[in-house]
C-alpha positions as CSV (number, residue, x, y, z in Angstrom):
1,M,90.7,19.1,-13.3
2,T,90.3,16.7,-10.3
3,R,89.2,19.1,-8.4
4,G,86.0,19.5,-10.4
5,N,85.4,15.9,-10.4
6,Q,86.0,15.3,-6.5
7,R,83.3,18.3,-6.1
8,E,80.8,16.4,-8.7
9,T,81.5,13.0,-7.1
10,D,81.1,14.3,-3.7
11,R,77.9,16.6,-5.2
12,L,76.6,12.9,-5.9
13,K,77.2,11.1,-3.1
14,A,75.5,13.6,-0.9
15,Q,72.6,13.5,-3.1
16,K,72.5,9.7,-2.5
17,K,72.6,10.1,1.3
18,A,69.7,12.8,1.5
19,A,67.6,10.4,-0.5
20,A,68.0,7.7,1.9
21,N,67.3,9.9,4.5
22,K,64.3,11.3,3.2
23,A,62.9,7.4,2.8
24,K,63.2,6.5,6.2
25,P,59.9,6.8,7.9
26,K,59.5,9.1,10.7
27,E,58.4,7.8,14.5
28,S,55.2,8.5,15.3
29,K,54.4,10.5,18.7
30,T,53.1,8.0,20.3
31,S,55.6,5.4,19.6
32,L,58.0,7.7,20.2
33,A,56.6,8.5,23.7
34,K,56.4,4.5,24.5
35,R,60.1,4.2,23.6
36,K,61.0,7.1,25.6
37,E,59.0,5.6,28.6
38,S,60.2,2.2,28.5
39,D,63.8,3.6,27.9
40,A,63.2,5.0,31.2
41,E,62.0,2.0,33.1
42,A,65.2,-0.2,31.7
43,L,67.3,2.9,32.9
44,K,65.7,2.8,36.5
45,A,65.9,-0.7,36.7
46,K,69.5,-0.7,35.8
47,Q,70.2,1.8,38.3
48,K,68.2,0.2,40.9
49,R,70.4,-3.1,40.0
50,K,73.9,-1.3,40.7
51,E,72.5,0.1,43.6
52,E,71.6,-3.2,45.2
53,E,75.0,-4.9,44.0
54,K,76.6,-1.7,45.4
55,A,75.1,-2.0,48.7
56,A,75.8,-6.1,48.8
57,G,79.2,-5.3,47.6
58,A,79.7,-2.9,51.1
59,G,78.2,-5.3,53.1
60,A,80.5,-8.3,52.5
61,G,83.2,-5.9,52.6
62,A,82.2,-4.6,56.2
63,A,81.5,-8.4,57.2
64,G,84.9,-9.6,56.1
65,K,86.2,-7.5,59.1
């Protein structure tokens, strides 16, 4: 009956996992909005930096010819 035993151990493991997930506090709407805003700003800064590097690389390549 190893199969029945496996079901039982899987069931216990799933219960522990579900209990651990319930213990985590959910993020409030205000903190979620702040995090999304800061992530968007970081992404914009990263994109701007990439564009500048690309422009600098293209300019250096054209100047070398």
